[in-house]
C-alpha positions in Angstrom: -37.5 5.3 -20.3 -33.8 5.7 -19.7 -31.8 2.5 -19.1 -28.2 2.7 -17.8 -26.3 -0.5 -18.5 -23.1 -1.1 -16.6 -20.3 -2.5 -18.9 -17.6 -2.9 -16.3 -17.3 -6.7 -16.5 -15.5 -8.8 -19.1 -13.0 -6.6 -20.9 -9.9 -7.6 -22.8 -6.8 -5.4 -22.2 -3.5 -5.0 -24.0 -0.6 -3.0 -22.6 1.0 -3.0 -26.0 0.0 -0.5 -28.6 -1.4 -3.1 -30.9 -3.8 -1.0 -32.9 -7.5 -1.2 -33.6 -8.6 -4.9 -33.7 -11.0 -6.0 -36.4 -12.7 -8.5 -34.2 -13.0 -9.3 -30.5 -9.4 -9.9 -29.4 -8.0 -12.3 -26.9 -5.8 -10.2 -24.6 -5.6 -10.0 -20.8 -9.0 -10.5 -19.2 -9.8 -7.6 -16.8 -12.8 -5.8 -15.2 -13.2 -2.1 -14.8 -12.3 0.1 -13.1 -8.7 -0.6 -14.2 -5.3 1.1 -14.4 -2.2 -0.3 -16.0 -0.1 1.7 -13.5 -1.7 0.3 -10.4 1.7 -1.3 -9.3 4.4 0.6 -11.1 2.8 4.0 -10.3 3.7 3.7 -6.6 6.3 1.0 -6.1 9.4 3.0 -7.1 10.5 0.7 -9.9 11.5 3.7 -11.8 9.9 2.5 -15.0 6.4 3.8 -15.0 4.7 3.0 -18.3 3.2 6.0 -20.0 1.8 5.3 -23.5 -1.1 3.8 -25.4 -3.0 0.8 -24.2 -6.2 -0.8 -25.6 -9.4 -2.1 -24.1 -12.1 -4.1 -25.9 -15.5 -5.5 -25.0 -18.6 -6.8 -26.8 -22.1 -5.6 -26.0 -25.6 -6.3 -27.2 -27.6 -3.5 -28.7 -30.2 -2.3 -26.0 -33.8 -2.8 -26.9 -35.8 0.4 -27.0 -39.6 -0.2 -26.9 -40.2 3.1 -28.8 -38.9 3.8 -32.3 -36.0 6.2 -32.7 -34.3 5.5 -29.4 -30.7 6.4 -29.0 -27.7 4.6 -27.5 -24.8 6.4 -25.9 -21.4 5.1 -24.7 -20.6 6.8 -21.5 -16.9 6.8 -20.3 -16.7 8.0 -16.7 -12.9 8.8 -17.1 -10.1 7.8 -19.3 -6.5 8.9 -18.6 -5.2 11.1 -20.1 -6.8 11.1 -23.5 -8.9 8.5 -25.3 -10.5 7.5 -28.6 -13.6 5.3 -28.6 -14.5 3.0 -31.5 -17.7 1.0 -32.2 -17.6 -1.8 -34.8 -14.4 -0.3 -36.2 -15.6 3.3 -36.5 -14.2 6.1 -34.3 -17.0 7.8 -32.5 -15.3 10.3 -30.1 -11.9 11.5 -29.1 -11.6 13.1 -25.6 -8.7 15.1 -24.0 -8.5 15.2 -20.3 -8.2 12.3 -17.9 -10.7 13.1 -15.1 -14.2 13.8 -16.5 -17.1 12.0 -18.0 -17.7 12.0 -21.8 -20.2 10.3 -24.1 -20.8 9.5 -27.7 -24.0 8.7 -29.6 -23.3 5.3 -31.2 -26.9 4.4 -32.3 -26.2 4.4 -36.0 -23.2 2.1 -35.6 -25.0 -0.6 -33.5 -26.1 -3.8 -35.1 -29.9 -4.5 -34.9 -29.0 -7.9 -33.6 -25.9 -9.6 -32.5 -22.7 -8.4 -30.8 -21.1 -5.0 -31.1 -17.4 -4.4 -30.6 -16.5 -1.5 -28.3 -12.8 -0.5 -28.3 -11.2 2.2 -26.3 -7.7 3.5 -27.1 -6.3 5.1 -23.9 -3.1 7.0 -23.6 -1.4 8.6 -20.6 1.8 9.8 -22.4 2.8 13.4 -22.3 1.2 15.8 -24.8 1.9 19.5 -24.9 -1.8 20.5 -25.2 -3.1 18.3 -22.3 -2.8 19.0 -18.6 -1.3 18.0 -16.2 2.1 18.7 -17.9 4.2 17.9 -14.8 3.3 17.4 -11.2 4.3 15.7 -8.0 2.0 12.7 -8.4 1.7 9.7 -10.7 -0.4 10.2 -13.9 -2.0 6.7 -13.8 -3.4 5.5 -17.1 -6.6 3.5 -17.7 -10.4 3.3 -17.7 -10.3 3.8 -14.0 -14.0 4.8 -13.3 -15.9 2.4 -15.6 -18.0 2.5 -18.7 -21.8 2.5 -19.2 -24.3 2.2 -22.1 -27.1 4.7 -21.8 -30.2 3.9 -23.7 -32.8 6.7 -24.1 -35.9 7.5 -26.2 -35.6 9.7 -29.2 -36.7 12.6 -27.0 -34.6 12.8 -23.9 -32.8 15.0 -21.5 -29.6 16.2 -23.1 -26.6 13.9 -23.0 -24.3 15.8 -25.4 -23.3 18.9 -23.4 -19.9 18.4 -21.7 -21.0 15.2 -20.0 -23.7 16.9 -17.9 -26.9 15.4 -16.7 -29.2 17.9 -18.5 -30.5 19.3 -15.2 -29.3 22.3 -13.2 -30.7 23.2 -9.8 -29.8 26.4 -7.9 -31.2 26.4 -4.3 -31.2 29.7 -2.4 -31.4 29.8 1.4 -34.6 30.4 3.4 -36.5 33.6 3.1 -39.3 34.0 5.6 -38.8 30.3 6.4 -38.7 29.0 2.9 -36.2 28.3 0.1 -36.3 28.9 -3.6 -35.1 26.3 -6.1 -34.3 27.6 -9.6 -34.4 24.7 -12.0 -33.6 24.4 -15.6 -33.3 21.4 -17.9 -32.3 20.8 -21.5 -34.3 18.4 -23.8 -33.2 16.9 -27.1 -35.8 16.4 -29.8 -38.9 17.7 -28.0 -41.9 19.5 -29.5 -45.2 20.9 -28.2 -46.4 17.4 -27.2 -43.8 17.3 -24.4 -43.6 19.0 -21.1 -41.1 18.8 -18.2 -42.5 18.1 -14.7 -40.3 19.1 -11.8 -40.7 17.9 -8.2 -38.8 18.6 -5.0 -39.0 15.9 -2.3 -38.2 16.0 1.3 -36.1 13.5 3.2 -39.1 11.2 3.6 -39.8 11.2 -0.1 -42.8 13.5 0.2 -43.3 16.0 -2.6 -43.0 19.6 -1.2 -42.9 21.6 -4.4 -43.6 21.1 -8.1 -44.0 22.8 -11.5 -44.6 22.0 -15.1 -42.8 23.7 -18.0 -42.8 23.4 -21.9 -39.6 21.9 -23.3 -38.6 25.1 -25.1 -38.8 27.2 -21.9 -37.9 24.9 -19.0 -36.5 27.3 -16.5 -38.6 28.1 -13.5 -38.5 28.7 -9.7 -40.0 26.4 -7.1 -40.6 27.3 -3.4 -40.2 25.0 -0.5 -41.7 26.3 2.8 -39.8 25.6 6.0 -36.7 24.4 4.3 -33.9 22.6 6.1 -30.3 23.8 5.5 -27.4 21.8 4.3 -24.7 22.1 7.0 -21.6 20.3 8.0 -23.3 19.0 11.1 -26.7 18.2 9.4 -26.2 17.9 5.7 -29.9 17.8 4.7 -30.6 17.4 1.0 -33.6 17.6 -1.3 -34.1 15.2 -4.2 -35.1 17.1 -7.2 -36.5 15.2 -10.3 -37.2 16.4 -13.8 -39.5 14.1 -15.7 -40.1 14.4 -19.4 -43.8 13.7 -20.2 -45.5 13.2 -23.6 -49.2 13.8 -23.0 -49.9 11.0 -20.5 -46.6 9.1 -20.7 -43.3 9.3 -18.9 -40.4 9.4 -21.4 -37.3 10.2 -19.5 -36.2 11.3 -16.0 -33.1 12.8 -14.4 -32.5 13.8 -10.8 -30.2 15.5 -8.3 -29.9 15.7 -4.6 -29.2 19.3 -3.7 -28.7 21.3 -0.6 -29.8 24.7 0.5 -26.9 26.8 2.0 -25.2 30.1 1.8 -21.5 30.9 2.3 -19.1 33.8 2.1 -15.5 34.7 3.0 -14.3 37.8 4.9 -10.5 38.7 4.9 -10.6 39.5 8.6 -13.1 36.9 9.9 -12.7 33.9 7.5 -15.3 31.6 6.2 -19.0 31.7 7.0 -21.6 29.0 6.3 -25.3 29.8 6.6 -24.4 33.1 8.3 -22.2 31.7 11.1 -18.5 31.6 11.3 -16.9 28.3 10.3 -13.1 28.3 9.9 -12.5 25.6 7.3 -10.0 23.1 8.7 -9.4 20.0 6.7 -7.2 18.0 4.4 -6.3 17.4 0.7 -6.9 14.1 -1.0 -5.5 12.3 -4.0 -7.7 9.6 -5.5 -5.2 6.7 -5.6 -4.7 3.7 -3.3 -1.9 1.2 -2.9 -1.6 -1.2 -5.9 -5.0 0.1 -7.2 -3.9 3.4 -8.6 -7.0 5.5 -9.5 -9.2 2.5 -10.1 -11.3 2.7 -7.0 -14.8 1.4 -6.3 -17.7 3.5 -5.0 -17.2 1.8 -1.6 -13.6 2.8 -1.5 -14.3 6.4 -2.3 -17.0 6.5 0.4 -14.6 4.9 2.9 -12.0 7.6 2.2 -14.6 10.3 2.8 -15.8 8.6 6.0 -12.3 8.4 7.4 -11.8 12.1 6.7 -15.1 12.9 8.5 -14.1 10.7 11.4 -10.9 12.7 11.7 -13.0 15.7 12.4 -12.3 17.7 9.3 -15.0 19.9 7.8 -13.5 20.4 4.4 -11.4 18.7 1.6 -9.3 20.1 -1.1 -9.7 17.6 -4.0 -6.3 17.8 -5.6 -5.5 18.4 -8.4 -8.3 17.4 -10.8 -11.9 16.4 -11.1 -12.6 13.5 -8.7 -15.2 10.7 -9.0 -18.9 11.6 -8.7 -19.0 8.9 -6.0 -16.7 11.0 -3.9 -18.7 14.2 -4.4 -21.8 12.2 -3.4 -20.1 11.1 -0.2 -19.1 14.7 0.7 -22.7 15.8 0.0 -24.0 13.1 2.3 -21.4 13.5 5.1 -21.3 17.3 5.2 -17.8 18.0 3.9 -17.1 21.3 2.1 -15.1 20.8 -1.1 -12.6 22.8 -3.1 -12.7 21.3 -6.6 -10.1 22.2 -9.2 -8.5 21.3 -12.6 -5.0 20.0 -13.2 -3.6 23.4 -14.4 -0.5 22.7 -12.2 3.2 23.4 -11.9 3.9 24.8 -15.3 1.9 26.5 -18.1 2.5 24.8 -21.4 3.9 26.8 -24.3 1.4 25.2 -26.6 -1.5 27.7 -27.2 -3.9 24.7 -27.5 -3.3 23.8 -23.8 -5.3 26.8 -22.6 -8.3 25.4 -24.5 -7.8 22.2 -22.6 -8.0 24.2 -19.4 -11.2 25.8 -20.5 -12.7 22.5 -21.5 -11.8 20.7 -18.3 -13.1 23.6 -16.2 -16.4 23.6 -18.2 -16.7 19.8 -17.7 -15.9 20.1 -14.0 -18.6 22.7 -13.4 -21.4 21.4 -15.6 -21.0 17.8 -14.4 -20.8 18.8 -10.7 -22.9 21.9 -10.4 -25.7 20.2 -8.4 -23.4 19.1 -5.5 -24.0 21.2 -2.4 -20.6 20.2 -1.0 -18.7 22.2 -3.6 -18.2 25.8 -2.6 -15.0 26.7 -4.4 -13.7 26.2 -8.0 -9.8 26.2 -8.1 -8.1 27.7 -11.2 -4.5 26.4 -10.7 -1.9 25.0 -8.3 1.7 26.1 -7.9 1.7 27.4 -11.4 4.9 29.5 -10.9 7.1 26.5 -10.5 7.4 26.7 -14.2 8.1 30.4 -14.0 6.1 33.5 -15.0 5.3 33.1 -18.7 3.7 35.5 -21.2 0.0 35.0 -21.1 -0.1 33.3 -17.7 -1.9 36.1 -15.9 -4.3 36.6 -18.8 -5.1 32.9 -18.9 -6.0 33.0 -15.2 -8.3 36.0 -15.8 -9.9 34.2 -18.7 -10.5 31.1 -16.6 -12.0 33.1 -13.8 -14.4 34.8 -16.2 -15.3 31.4 -17.6 -16.1 30.1 -14.1 -18.3 33.1 -13.3 -20.2 32.7 -16.6 -20.9 29.1 -15.8 -21.6 29.5 -12.1 -21.9 32.8 -10.3 -23.0 31.1 -7.0 -19.6 29.8 -5.9 -16.2 31.4 -5.2 -13.1 31.0 -7.2 -9.7 30.3 -5.6 -6.1 29.5 -6.4 -3.2 27.7 -4.7 0.0 29.7 -4.9 3.5 28.1 -4.7 5.4 29.3 -1.7 7.7 31.5 -3.8 4.8 33.5 -5.3 5.7 37.1 -4.5 3.5 38.9 -2.0 2.8 41.5 -4.8 2.4 39.0 -7.7 0.0 40.0 -10.5 -1.7 36.6 -9.8 -3.2 38.2 -6.7 -6.8 39.5 -6.7 -7.8 37.5 -9.8 -9.9 35.0 -7.8 -12.4 35.6 -5.0 -10.1 34.0 -2.4 -6.5 32.8 -2.4 -4.3 30.3 -0.6 -0.6 29.4 -0.4 1.2 26.1 -0.2 3.9 26.4 2.5 6.4 23.9 3.8 8.5 26.0 6.1 10.1 23.6 8.5 10.3 20.8 6.0 11.8 21.6 2.6 13.4 24.7 4.0 13.1 27.5 6.6 12.1 27.2 10.2 8.7 26.2 11.7 8.3 29.7 13.0 8.6 31.1 9.4 5.0 30.0 8.9 3.4 32.5 11.3 5.9 35.2 10.3 4.9 34.8 6.6 1.2 34.8 7.2 1.3 37.8 9.5 3.3 39.8 7.0 1.0 38.8 4.1 -2.1 39.7 6.1 -0.5 43.1 7.0 0.4 43.7 3.3 -3.0 42.6 2.0 -5.7 43.0 4.6 -8.3 42.9 1.8 -7.3 39.4 0.6 -8.9 36.3 2.0 -5.8 34.1 2.4 -5.7 30.4 3.3 -3.1 27.6 3.7 -3.9 25.1 0.9 -0.9 22.8 1.6 1.4 22.1 4.5 2.9 19.0 5.8 6.0 16.8 6.1 7.0 13.2 5.5 6.2 10.7 8.3 7.4 7.1 7.7 6.2 4.7 10.3 9.5 2.8 10.4 11.6 5.8 11.7 11.6 7.0 15.3 13.7 9.3 17.5 13.8 10.8 21.0 15.2 13.9 19.3 13.1 14.4 16.2 14.6 16.7 13.6 13.6 18.1 10.1 14.3 15.6 7.4 14.7 12.6 9.7 11.3 11.3 8.3 10.2 10.1 11.8 6.7 9.9 13.0 7.8 12.0 15.9 9.0 14.9 13.7 5.8 14.8 11.7 4.0 15.2 15.0 6.2 18.1 16.1 5.6 19.8 12.8 1.8 19.5 12.9 1.7 20.5 16.6 3.3 23.8 15.6 1.2 24.4 12.6 -2.1 23.7 14.4 -1.2 26.4 16.9 -0.3 28.9 14.1 -3.7 28.2 12.5 -5.8 28.3 15.6 -4.3 31.7 16.6 -5.3 33.2 13.2 -9.1 32.8 12.5 -8.8 35.0 9.5 -7.0 32.2 7.6 -10.2 31.2 5.7 -9.2 27.6 5.1 -6.4 25.1 5.8 -5.7 21.7 4.2 -3.1 19.2 5.5 -1.0 17.8 2.7 -2.1 15.0 2.6 -4.8 12.9 4.2 -3.3 9.7 2.6 0.2 8.9 1.3 0.0 8.8 -2.5 1.9 7.6 -5.6 4.6 9.8 -7.0 6.6 7.7 -9.4 9.5 10.3 -9.6 10.1 10.4 -5.9 12.9 8.6 -4.1 13.4 9.9 -0.5 13.2 8.7 3.1 14.1 5.2 1.9 10.7 4.9 0.1 10.6 5.0 -3.6 7.6 6.0 -5.7 5.5 7.7 -3.0 4.8 11.0 -1.3 4.7 10.0 2.4 3.2 13.2 3.9 -0.1 11.5 4.6 -1.8 11.3 8.0 -2.7 7.8 6.9 -0.6 5.2 4.9 -1.4 4.7 1.2 -3.0 1.3 1.9 -5.3 3.0 4.5 -4.1 0.4 7.1 -2.2 2.6 9.5 -3.2 6.0 11.0 0.0 7.8 11.9 0.3 9.5 15.2 -0.2 12.8 13.5 -3.7 11.7 12.5 -4.7 11.5 16.1 -3.4 15.0 16.8 -6.0 16.4 14.3 -8.6 14.0 15.8 -7.9 15.5 19.2 -8.3 19.1 17.9 -11.3 18.5 15.6 -13.3 15.5 16.8 -16.5 16.0 18.9 -16.5 12.5 20.4 -14.1 12.0 23.4 -10.8 10.5 22.3 -7.4 9.7 23.7 -4.3 8.3 21.9 -0.9 7.2 23.1 1.7 8.2 20.6 4.8 6.1 19.8 3.4 2.6 19.7 5.6 1.8 16.7 8.6 3.2 18.6 8.3 -0.2 20.4 11.8 -0.7 21.6 13.5 2.1 23.5 16.8 2.6 25.2 17.8 5.0 28.0 17.0 5.6 31.6 13.8 7.6 30.8 11.6 8.1 27.8 9.0 10.6 26.7 5.4 9.5 26.4 3.2 11.8 24.4 -0.6 11.6 24.6 -3.2 13.4 22.3 -6.7 14.0 23.7 -9.6 16.4 23.4 -10.3 16.0 27.1 -9.1 18.6 29.6 -6.9 16.2 31.5 -5.1 12.9 31.1 -3.9 10.3 33.6 -1.0 8.0 32.7 -0.4 4.6 34.2 2.8 2.5 33.8 2.5 -1.2 34.6 -0.5 -0.5 36.7 1.0 2.3 38.7 -0.1 5.9 38.3 2.6 8.1 36.7 0.7 11.3 37.0 -2.2 13.5 35.8 -1.8 16.5 33.5 -4.0 19.3 32.2 -3.1 20.6 28.8 -4.3 21.8 25.5 -4.6 18.6 23.4 -0.9 17.6 23.8 0.2 15.9 27.0 3.8 14.9 27.6 5.0 12.6 30.4 8.5 11.4 31.2 8.7 7.9 32.5 11.3 5.4 33.6 10.6 2.1 32.0 11.2 -1.2 33.7 13.4 -3.8 32.1 11.6 -5.8 29.4 8.0 -5.2 28.4 6.0 -2.2 29.8 2.3 -1.6 29.6 1.1 2.0 29.4 -2.5 3.2 29.8 -3.8 6.7 29.2 -7.1 7.6 30.7 -9.0 10.8 29.7 -12.5 11.2 31.0 -14.6 8.3 29.6 -11.9 7.0 27.2 -8.7 5.0 27.5 -5.9 3.8 25.3 -3.0 1.4 25.9 0.2 0.3 24.3 3.1 -2.0 25.1 6.8 -1.0 24.6 10.0 -2.6 25.5 13.1 -1.2 27.3 16.3 -2.4 25.4 20.0 -1.7 25.7 20.2 -0.6 22.1 17.4 0.6 19.7 17.0 -1.2 16.3 19.1 0.4 13.5 16.0 0.5 11.3 14.6 3.4 13.4 17.1 5.8 11.8 17.2 6.6 8.1 20.8 6.1 7.0 20.7 9.1 4.7 19.9 11.3 7.7 23.2 10.4 9.4 24.9 10.9 6.0 23.4 14.3 5.7 24.6 15.4 9.1 28.1 14.2 8.4 27.9 15.6 4.9 27.2 19.2 6.0 30.2 19.1 8.3 32.4 17.8 5.6 31.0 20.3 3.1 32.3 23.2 5.2 35.6 21.5 5.8 36.1 21.3 2.1 35.0 24.8 1.2 36.8 26.5 4.1 35.6 29.6 5.9 33.9 32.4 4.0 33.5 36.1 4.7 29.7 36.3 4.8 29.9 40.1 5.0 31.2 40.2 1.4 28.7 40.0 -1.4 28.7 37.0 -3.6 30.6 37.3 -6.9 29.2 36.2 -10.3 32.1 36.5 -12.8 31.3 36.2 -16.5 32.1 33.0 -18.2 31.7 30.9 -15.0 28.8 29.0 -13.5 27.0 30.3 -10.4 23.9 29.8 -8.3 21.7 31.9 -10.6 22.0 29.3 -13.4 19.2 26.8 -13.8 19.8 23.2 -13.1 19.3 22.5 -16.8 22.3 24.8 -17.6 24.4 23.4 -14.8 23.8 19.9 -16.1 25.8 20.8 -19.2 28.9 20.4 -17.1 29.3 17.2 -15.1 31.6 18.8 -12.5 29.2 21.7 -11.8 26.2 19.4 -11.7 27.8 17.0 -9.3 28.5 19.8 -6.9 24.9 21.1 -7.1 23.3 17.6 -6.9 25.3 17.0 -3.7 24.2 20.3 -2.3 20.6 19.6 -3.1 20.7 16.3 -1.3 22.3 17.9 1.8 19.9 20.8 1.8 16.6 19.1 1.0 17.1 15.3 1.0 16.2 15.1 -2.7 18.3 13.1 -5.1 18.6 15.1 -8.3 19.6 13.1 -11.4 19.5 14.3 -15.0 16.4 13.3 -16.8 14.9 11.1 -14.1 13.0 11.4 -10.9 12.2 15.0 -9.9 14.2 16.4 -12.8 11.3 17.7 -14.8 10.0 19.5 -11.8 13.3 21.3 -10.9 15.3 21.6 -14.1 14.1 25.1 -14.8 14.9 26.2 -11.3 18.2 27.6 -10.0 19.8 26.9 -6.6 19.1 30.5 -5.8 15.4 30.3 -6.7 15.1 27.0 -4.8 16.4 28.7 -1.6 14.2 31.7 -2.3 11.1 29.4 -2.6 11.6 27.3 0.4 14.0 29.1 2.7 17.2 27.3 3.9 17.7 24.9 6.8 21.4 24.8 6.2 23.8 26.7 8.4 24.8 30.3 7.4 27.1 30.3 4.5 25.8 27.2 2.7 24.5 28.9 -0.4 27.5 31.2 -0.4 29.9 28.2 -0.3 28.0 26.6 -3.2 28.4 29.7 -5.3 32.1 29.9 -4.3 32.6 26.4 -5.8 30.6 27.0 -8.9 32.4 30.3 -9.9 35.6 28.3 -10.2 34.2 26.3 -13.1 34.3 27.7 -16.6 31.1 27.4 -18.7 31.0 24.7 -21.3 
């Protein structure tokens, strides 16, 4: 029978590219899962290591009781490409950092004694491997572990794109029952072998079975009175495939599947099992503070549980294949998943890169086909950041056709960058579509969100459109009584999400929405808000220790259990005669008490706002909503701590005023000029960087307009170098006063091209 041996303990690791060792080396002792960027990938040191590292471990050859048994090395993920060696011989090379791959190493294993397993792992940039560039850290390492898989000579297939060798397609009840189409693939079988299928119920009782020859394994099983997989009751059926030789079990594989149906309507949104279910959830990256991507099964499950406790019913798993542990958790908890590949930000000019897309999509689907939580396969994310390139549309059509050939039971989708034209040729390739919008953060006004969606829905009433990313930074150090865009306060993050939730709730035809992001995550190129190396748009901090106030807003809207939350507990020292106390609750009314005295009672829709006069010194506030209460202590002070205000925010406000003083008044009725031989706002940042004077002006403008620090060759440079000031404004709108972009152009057209 099959024996899976965990090899995660007792590895040697070298961060230097030392080359293939001839014998077991003495390097740094580590256990898997492991990432060499666990620290520098999120701490803002500006020196993230991307290159080749080496792992080595000895293992004993597994004992197979039957002659002819096979031994496979199974790598759960290696970022971003890897070569595996056994006893000095290369056995497999794999491109793509997010999927399982295997190699048959039987013939290289010693009959007795130790075998040397070495993995050469590399996360450096290569033109043919995605992701090419993106707004997250590309952590390197063997971050999901390694196994040995020992099987008899005849076994369920282990050589096809990392799959299990078993495919199960349940269909919803008909006349009270459900069908299970099952198919398996057997290596080395003959007429002496058969495959026995069994479907079990939750109690482990067999409710359906069939037996098939190994050369024609596909069949249909029927389960009477089937239970559906649903977000509220995610019932699953264990399905086993057992390989039998006459009267003997040889091998077995299994899956826990769910019976469900789903669809999308451009006017009515998403339906699960025939009932309307607007998908309201979050996106998730797979890293944690100082662990990188090297998470345990328990840590994956805890992330999923926290998302379920929030009240979300779906997750967009950005921007790559996630751990099988996390898909298992979503199956178990009833969370609907959008799964995608890292075809993101920019299409590579290397023709081989498209084959990498096809390979990663094939692995994603074959390895995860049996998970009932997955309802959507995503083709790409914000791919137009890198511009519309020849072949881009055709590659998307090819990927969509590939998905349909591998899995015609699920829907395909795409996440468009905000600047994707309403009539882009990228529309109507996938079954459903979504946009990533940040109006009210990177640019534009909060009210631009509803205006954009209403216009798109009017222009394309036949397209199912969703909101696949939206959010803003919230850093728990910063606070304000007058929150404003780009101040990075918890309070503005709340204002932003309060508005977006109203926009979403008023438009049930938006088939899905995903907050960007559930957790803060590593982005080595970022330096904003006083925090380096991270994207801080999460509802929860990267270390999972602090739920920001915005977390509780979604909890109030989505959770079923009664809840109440007093906002602003980290705004612990406040000045002024009065202060605003905001409360989130899913109860119809909230009563607030200050130092034991009743302040008042309010009825509202999830958001309750009280104005109170604090006493000198410490004040205890209690919010009561139906059966639940919350309390916090804050202090009245003469002057609030300076740390509550981001220094750059003050500088930005003063900088805008000085900007206009320097440029003088402009006649905005006159069209902008673009004289030949001079720089202008249509030039890319890459072109503007050829001239120090021009680039200095544009970099200052970018900082004032967006809060981003743009430096040549570092930080966000790779993401923005192909963009122009004009296109950046077109993508994100403009929060600057009228005349800002015109004044930038007026300065640039005074500078001769280099």
